[in-house]
N, C-alpha and C positions, 0 to 999 in steps of 0.2 A: 503493499500499499504506501510505502515511501516512495516508490515510483511515481505514483499518482499525484503526492504532493509536489514533488520535485518538479514533475511535468508541468505543473500549473504556475510552477515559481517561473520556471524558464517562458514559458507562453507569456506570462505577464511581463516580463524582462523585455522580450522581443516586441510587444504592444507597445511598451512604452519607449523603446528604441524608435519604432516605427513612427511613433506620434511625435517625438521631439526632430526626427528626420523630416517628416511633412511639414511640421511648422516651421523649419529652419530651409527649406526650398528654396527660398529666395535667396539665400546666399551661399548654400553648400550645394554644389553639383558635381555631377558624373556626366562627360559627354565624351564621345569619339568622333574624332574627324578624319576625314580621308583625306593623306597627303600625297601630294603629286610632285615630282621632281628628285626623288631618291634616288639615288644610283648605287649604292654600295652601304656595306655594314656601317662605315664611317659616316656617311650622310645620318642614318638613323642615329648613330649615339651622338652626333655632334646637335642634331635638332632635339632630340631627349635632354641633353645637357641644358641647351638655351631655355626650354619649357620650365625645367625644374631649378631654373635660377629665378624665376618669375615668384613674387610674394603669394605662398599659400598654395602652390600649384605641385601636385605630383602626377608625372607623366611616364607611359610607356609606349614606345615606338617600334613598331614592328615593320623590319623591310621586307619580310615574307607577305603581310597581308596589306601592307601600306596604309594602317591605321594608328593613330595615336589615340591611346586612352589616357582619359585625363580628368582628373580630381582636382576640383579648384574650389576659391570662394569668390563667387561673383561680385562682392561688394568692393574686394581688393584687387581683384583681375578678372574685369568682366570677358566675356567670349570674344570680343572684337578684339581685346588685347591679345590673346592668345594667338587670333588668326594674323596679327599685325606681326608679332613675335616670329611665327613661322615664316611669314611672307620675308621678314628682315634676315632671315637665316638663309634665304635663297631658295625658299619652297612655296608651295601654294596649298590652302586647304580649306574644306567647305564640308558643312554637316552633312553627312550621307543622305543622300536620297533614297527613294523607293529602290529595291533591287534591281528591279527591271531598268528604270533610268539609270542607276550607277552600272549597269552592265552594258548598256548601249554605248555611255559615256567613254568604256574601257573599250568597247571594240572601234568607237572612233577614233580614239586615241592610238590604238593598235594598228588601225588601216592607215591612219598618218604616218606612223613610224614604217611602216610597210613600205608606203610610197617613197619615202625620205631614202629607205635603204636602197629600193629600186633605183632612184635616179644617182644614189650614191656608186652602186655596183656599175651601172650602165657608163658613168665616166671614169671609173676605175679599171674596167676590164680592157680598154686599150692601153693603157700603161702596164699592167700586169702582164698582158698579152707579148707585149713588145720584149720584156723583161724575159719571159720563160723562152722566147725563142732566140734570145741573145744566148742564154744558158744551153741552148740546143745546137748553137754554133751557128744561126740564123742572124746575119745583122739587118734588122728591121727597126732600129731604134728610131722613135718618133723624133720631130726636131724639138728642141728646148721650148721654144714659145708655145708649141701645141702642147708639150707635157704641161707646163704653166697654165695654160688655158683650161686643161683637164681639172687638174689638181686642185686649183684656187676654189672652184666652188664647193669642191668636197671638203677643204681645209675651213674656208672661212664661213661658209653657208649651212651646209650639212653638219658640221664640226663645231659652229658656235655653241650649240649646247655643252660643250665641253670647257668652253671659255668662261661663259655666264657661271657654270657650276664650280669652276675652279676658282672663279673671282669671290664667290659668296662663300666659299669654304675656306680661303683664306683670310676674307676679310672677317669672319667670325673665330679665328686662332685655330683653324684645324687644317685637315689636309686629306683630299678624298681622292678616289680614282680619277675623278675628272683631272685633277693637277698633272698625274702621271701621264695621262692621254694626251694634254694640251701641252705639257712640256716635251715629251718625245714625238710628237708628229710635229710640233713647231720648229723642234730642232732641225729635224730632216727637211722640212719643207722649204725654212729660212736658209739652211745650207746649200741648197739646190738652186735658189733664187741667187744667191751670192755667186756660186759657181757660174750659171749661165750668164749675169750681167758682168762680172769682173773677168769670165774667159779665162777662169782657172782651169788647169789642169787636174780636174777632178770628176769622178762620176757624179751623175745627177740620181736624187732619192725621191724624187716628186711620186713616183710609185710606191714608195715605202709609207709615206704619209697617208696618200690617199688609201692604200689598201689597210692601213692599219684603221683607219675610221669606218671604213666600210666593215671590217671583220669586228669590229666592236659592236656596230649596230647590229650585225649577224648574230652574234652572241647575245645581244640583249632582246632580240624579238624571241630567241629559242628560250632564252629564261622567261620573259615574259608568258610566253604559252604554257610553259612546263609549271609556272608558279600558278597560273588560271587553273589548270589540272589538279594542283595541290590542295586548292581550297573548294574543289566540287563537292565534298561532302556537305558544307556549310550552305552552297548552293543549293543543292539538293533539298535539304531540310528548309531553306526560304520557299522553295517553290513547292512545297508541299500543302500549304494552307490555301484554300479556294479564294476566289476573288469576289463571289458573291454567294448570298443565302437568300433561302426560301423564309421569309419572316412573317409572322402573324400579328398582324396590326388592326384593332378595331374588327376583328372577323374578317379582314381580308387578307389572302396571302399575296404578297409583293416579294419581288426581287430588289433585294438592295446589296450594295456594297459591304463587305464584311467591316470596312473601316466606320460604317455608319452606324453597326450595331451597339447595342447598348446592354447593361447588365439588366436582367429580368425580361429580354425580348425570347418571345416563344418562336422557335423556328423548326422546320420540317428537314429530316436528312432522308432522302429517297434511296433504295439499295444501290451501291454502286458509287454513291457521291460520298466527298469527304465531310468531315464535320468542321463546319466554319469556325467556332469558337467553343470554349468549355463550357461544357452545360451539366444538366442533370435530366434523365429520360422522365418524362411525363406519361407517356402513351407508347405502345407498341413492343414489341420484343425483336431481337435482331443479335447478331454478332458482329463485333468490330476488329477489324484489324489493326493492332496498337504495335505493331513492329516498330514502327518510327519513334516510338517512346522508350518500349520496353527491350528490344532486339529479339523478341521472341516471336516465332512465326504462326504460333497457334493463335486461333481467333478467341475473344473473349465475348461470352453472351452478355447480353444487355436488357435489362429489363426496368420498370418502373423504379426509380429510385436509384439508378445505377448513375456513376458520372462517365459522361463521355468528354473526349479531349479533342482540341482542334488540331486538323490534318490527319486525324484516323479514318480509316475505311469502314464506312457502314455496307455491309456484306448482303444482308439479306431483306430483312422487313422494312416498312416504313417507320420511322421513329419521330415521336414529337417530343421537343425538348425544351428546356428554359436557361438562359444563358446565365453562366456564374461568373464568368471572367471573359473579358474581350481585350482585344489590342495587344499592349506589352503585360499583360497579367496573366495571358495563358500559360500553359506548360510549355507550349512549341517556343513561346517568347524566352521563357525563361532559359530553355536547353540554348536557343540561339544564343543569349546574352553569355552564358557560361563558355560556349564553345569560341566565341569572339575573343572574350576577356583570356581565356587559355591559351589562344593563338598569339595574342598579343604579350601574355607574358613571358619571363626568362626563365630558363632553367639554369643551375647554379655552373654548369658545365660551358654556358655560353658567355658567362662573365671572362672566363680565360681568352676567347675569341676577340671580346671588345676591347680587353686592356691590349692585347695585341695591336688589334686594328687602329687602336688611339695614337700608337707610335710607330704603326706600320710604313706609313707613308714618308714621313719624314727620314726613317733609316734608309728606305728605298733610295730617296734622293740623295742620301750621303754617300751609297754605296755606289750609286750612278756618277757622281762627282768623284770618288776614288777612282772608280773604272775609267775614266777619262784621263786624270791625271797619270795613272799607273801606264797607261799605253801611250799617251803622248811623250812623258819624261823618258820612255823607254826606246825612244827614236822613232816610233811609229807616226804616221800621217796624222792631222788633225782629223781628217774625214773620219778615217777609220777608227779614230778614238771616238770621235762624237758617236759614230752609228753602234758602237758596241755600249756606249752609256745608253743610248736610245733603247737598245734590246733590254737593258736592265730595267728602265722605267715600264715598258712595255709589259714585259712579262709578269710583273710583281704586282699588276692588279690586286686587291684585296677581297675581289666579289666573293670568290668561292668560299673563302675563311667567313665572310659574313653570313652567307646563306646555307652554310653547314649544319647550324642547329636549328633556326626558325623553320625552315621548308621541312624539315622532318618533324618537327611538332606540330607544325600545320596539317600534315597528312595523318598523323597519330592520332591527334585529338578529334580530327573529323571522322575518321575508323572508329573511334572509341565511341563517338555521338551516335554513330550508325548502328553499333552494337548495344546500346544502351547504357553505356558508360559514360558520365558525365564528369569532364576533368575541370575542376576549378582554376587551378593552378599548374602551370607547366612544370615549376620546381617539385609539386606533389610527384606528379608522373614520374618525373625523373629519381627522387628518392624511392620509390614504390620498388624498383628493380633491386635495391638492397635491403629488402624486409629480410630478417633473419627471425623475427617472433612476431604471430599475429593472434592478438587478442580477440576472442569472438563472444559476443553476447549469445546467449541462450535463446530467450524468448524472442520471437520476431527475426532470428538469424538462421540459427541452426532449426528450429520450431518455426511453424506457420504463423504464431503469434495469437492463434484463435484457440483459447482451451474450451472443452467441454466437459460437462458434469458426466463422470462414469459411474459412481456410486454415490448412494444416500444411505447412510447406516444409523438409524436412530438407537439411541442407549435409553436404558432403564423403561420407564413407565411410558415414554412419549411415543408417539406415531410419528411417521414419515411426514405425513400430512402436516402435522405441528411444527416440525422441524423445518420443513421448506416455507411454512407460512411465515415462521420468525425470519427464515434467512431472506424471503422477498422484502420484509420491510426493511431490513438493515442494507441490502444490495441496491434498490431499485434507483438510488439516487447517486451511485456512485460509477464513475467512469473506469474503475481499474479494470483490467482484462477478466481477472478471476470473478470480481463482482458482475461483471456483465455476463460470464458464463454461468453462473448460479442464477441470476435475474431472467436469463433467457429460458434456462430450463423450467424454472417455475411457471413463466409464461405459456411454456409448451403443453405443460399438464394443466394449466387454468387455475393455478394455485393463487390466491388473493391474500396480499400482505394482510397479517392480522389486524393492523393499526399503524396510523402514522408515527412515525420514529424519529426523533431528533439524534442524527448519527454524528459521529466523530470518529474521523480518520486515527487511527494509531501509526505512526510512522515507521513503514516497513513492515508492519506485524498484522494489520487486519482493522476491523471497525468494532467499535462499541455505541450501545445506544439505552435508552431509558424508553420502555415499552409497557403499557399499562402495570406504571409502577414498580416494573423489575428490570436490573441491570442485566443486559445481554452482551455478549462478546461473540462475535465471529474472527477469529484469529488462527495464527500458526500455533502448532503445537508447540513450539519452544516457548513462545508466549504465555500459553495456556499454562504450561509447567512452572513457570516463574511466578504466576499467581495463586500456584499451589493448589491447582485443580487436577483432581486424579484421572488420568487419562488411561486408555487402552493403550499401551505403547506396544504390545504385540501385534496388533492390527494394524496401527498407524505405520509401523515399520514395513509391515507385508505390503500395503500399498505403496508406499516410498519406493521400496526396491523394484516396483514396476514402473518408475519413472513418473508417478502420479504425484499431484500435489495435493496435501489434506489440509482442510479447514475443520477446527472445532468450533461447534456452536453450543454455548454456555448460557445457562439463565440461573445468577446469584451463585455463581462460582460451582454449577452442578452440570455436567456434561447433558446436551440432548441429544448431541449424535455428531457424526462426521460427515462432511462432505468432500469427495475426492473429485478432482479435476485432472485433465491431462492435455497436454498442447501436442499436436501430432508433428513428427520431425519432418522437415521437408524432404521428396523424395531425393533431391538432387545434392542433399548436405553430405551423405557419406563418400559420393564421388569427389566431390569438391575437396573435402579433407584429405583424401587418398592423394589427389594431385599436388595439394598444397606441401604434403610431405614429401612427396616424389621431388619436388622443387626444393627441397631442403629447408623448408620454412617449419620452425616449431609452432603448432597451433595449441593454444593455452583457452579453455572455456569459461568464462566468469558468469556466475548467475545468482540472483537474489533467493532462489529456491534451496529446498534442503538439502543435505549431503548426498541421501541415497537416491532421491531423483534426479539431481544434476548428474550423481554418478552414471544412473541407468542411462541418462539421454546421452551422454559422452561416450559410453560403449556401444550404443548404438550406432554412432557415425565413425567411431575408429578415434576418437581424442583420448589420448593417455592421460593427459594433465586437465584438471577441472579445479575450480575455487568455488564453494558454494558459500550461500550466506551473506553475499557481498551487495553492501548498499552502492547507490549510484556514487556518492564521494569516495567510498572505498576503491569502487572499480578505480577511479582516476589514480589514487595511492598506488594500485597494483599495477597500472600502466606504466606508471613512474619507477617502480621498481625493476621492472623488466629493463629498462633503459639503461643503455653505460655507453662507456666511449666507444665501443665497436659493435652496437647492436642498436639496429634499426627496429622500430618497434610500430607494428600497426594495429587498428581497432576497427572491427567492424560493429555497428549499432544501428540504431533507429534514428539517430540524428538530434533527438529530442531529449529523452530521458538520459543516455549515455553522453550527452554533451561534455561535463567533465573529463571523463576518460578520453573523448576523442579529442578533446582540445589540447590533451596532454600527450597524444600520440605523435610520433613523426610523421606518418600518412594515416588519414582517417577515412574511412570507408560507411557511407551512410545508406541503408535500404531505404527506398522510395517511400514504399509502404503509403502511397497516395497523398501524401504530404509534401504541398511544396515548401514546407519551412524545412524539411531535409535536404532539398537543393540548395538552399542557402547557406548552411550549417557546414558539411562537409569539405574536404578537399577533393573527394571523389564521390559523385552519388550514383548509385546503381539505380537504374530505371526499373529493371527486371530483378525482382525480390529473390534473388538466388546467390547462393555463396559461391557458385560457379563463376559469376560475374566479378568477384573478388580476386579470383585467379586469371581471369581473362585480363583484369586491369594490369595485373603485376606482369603476367606473360608479355602484354604489349608494352609495357615499360621497358622490359627487356630488349626487345625487339627494338623499339625507337633509341635506347642507348647505343645499341649495337650500330645503328645507321648513323647516330651522330659522329661517334668515334671514327667509323669507317670514312664519315664526311671530311672530319677534321683531319685523317690521315691523308686523305687525296689532296686538301688543301693545303696542308703544311708540306707533304712531299714534293707536291707540284712547285712551291716556292722553294723550297731548301735545294731541289735539284735545278730548277730553272734559272733561277739567279746567279749561280756559280758558273753554270753553261754560257749564260748570256756575258757576263763579266770575262769570262776567258774566250770571247769573240766565236764562240761556235755555235751562236743561234743568231741568223739574221732577223732584223726586226720585224718583218713580215712572218716569218714561221713562228716567233715569239708571239706577236698578235694574234694568231690563229690558233696558238695554245692557250693564250689566256682567255679567248673567249670560249673555247670548248671546255674548260675547265670548270665554269659555274654550270654550264649544261650537263655536265657530268655528276657533280654534285646535286643538283636539283632533282636528274633522272634517278638517281640512285635513292633519295629520298623518296619518290614516287615509288617505288617497289614494296613501301610499306602499305600501301594498297592492299597488295596481296594477302596480309595478315587476317585471319579468320578467328572469330570467337569460338572457343571450345576445343582448340588444337593447340595445344602446348607446345611451341616452337624450340 
């Protein structure tokens, strides 16, 4: 019963927090902004730094999603100040429009970039072709003036974006890939002009500068397409909700846009249609495909009183429903918010890449300068020394390094959402792969959380009818699962309460009441013994050893009888425990139930460690006791009653259980109430970290090998540019392989 008391305290705290938030909405805000103009990790890091320097602003910027998630105080830093700060940093931003409009804008921008690339390629191809023919022994070198005419539009028009980006970066005290590209191509372009106008006996490198810009544009196009595929899971979620609904107003069925619907509206969902908003069924029977919420392919039956959720599919009968939540308050909207937040958050491993990116460009510029000096001072020509330095600048683009982590996270969090696993923070997904201990709550996690009465045993001269009548009076106002089970059993047998009772909760033990002038208790056997009530210990123990929970009903300290309840074990729990143990994870079950019942349930599912008679506060202490310097502890609970333990865990998992509060509390929310989803989340975490490490290896290896080769004069700038362009594509493509991950299959 203490769980019930604690639940009320938590819910009260949440209501107060929400009230305070709503009353402060004019000053405290969260907003996401669509950012344009970012080209690499250094761009997102610089923008994040600029925003976080503003008063009372906390921002997270993702290069993979091109979104800025910003918490700010509207009084000290209005929205227009945020946008001006972004523009001052050399980028642009706007509040995201609806998905269709944003997608159309992205397609237009992509088409624009494609056209610029095609123009650049058309101008560059004659230059590149003449150079390739020269290597083949065919002298078809274009006149210098023609080379200049072809290269200049590429350098100064098509390539202007690199100059503007480089200037914005340097003006704000940073250096990004635009600086490297602008320096490298300008050096080759200006050297060629000097050779041509001054009639120097040197080769021209117009084709190098033009080809480099064309290759960079080509790499960016491939990268943009791959990034679009990476976020396809979120796009699929956004496309699920229908645009219109059949709403009944004033007795007339009319077609309304979903955005116009209000709480309380009555709407119809025909067979095969998607549910427009969250609601409750008023009339009709059907089944609904809720796989987009739970990851479970089995349809769920729907009858009057059942809830339906936006974007789920009505499969058979006509349903009449009443809207409970619309717009941003639906389950679908909550899922999309969490996916976006997770995709914009940063894993700890990304901090390494961010720190390196912050100093990478200045270091590369220094290496290029040293390369030039070393070649020139060792007696080589100015041209050769400069070309080798240009090759260093070009091959060292940090794009691959910056994309290694966020692209993998975007793909994995999208796949997780499709499997009914909502990740609130990328750091939690990263920590999950290191879990060595998983603490599991019994009720609602291992079991279904819906106990039922199995035995009613009267004692002394009391009848079963008298026992249940008194029990009905005590339990009908309580929302504790055991009380509800007893009340439901009484209702099923048409047992009426003896009289109105003034019931008092006994924290963690049961109920007491004054009824017909007598003192009644409906409590645990342990509490009854402490009150010197004589019990049939042998009978109680026999029931508990069957995994049942026994409650004692007494009047004036004399036992009237015993009521045994049992919560069924989820069918998948044993399989999930076996999978966890096969992964090397130690599983510990905590329960507020008695020792015998707890051990019986643990034995059924294969758990060897269980701790019984633990209060919610004690659960938090138990979680802390498992933590040590080399132990990562996870906790699985219902997201409300187990809040202290969930807060103390390194990674917290909450069963959805139909509650939107659970979605807001845990690190990872399991939309399908199945312990196997925890296993899937851990497995996905491991798969994601493998991809991130692979990507970081590719990015680091590319630069570790490429820069020395370029400095040694073994890479032509054109070849270096091609390698640089393909490195980003390789990293993003490798991250896309996470789309092959499937729930239920441990990798």
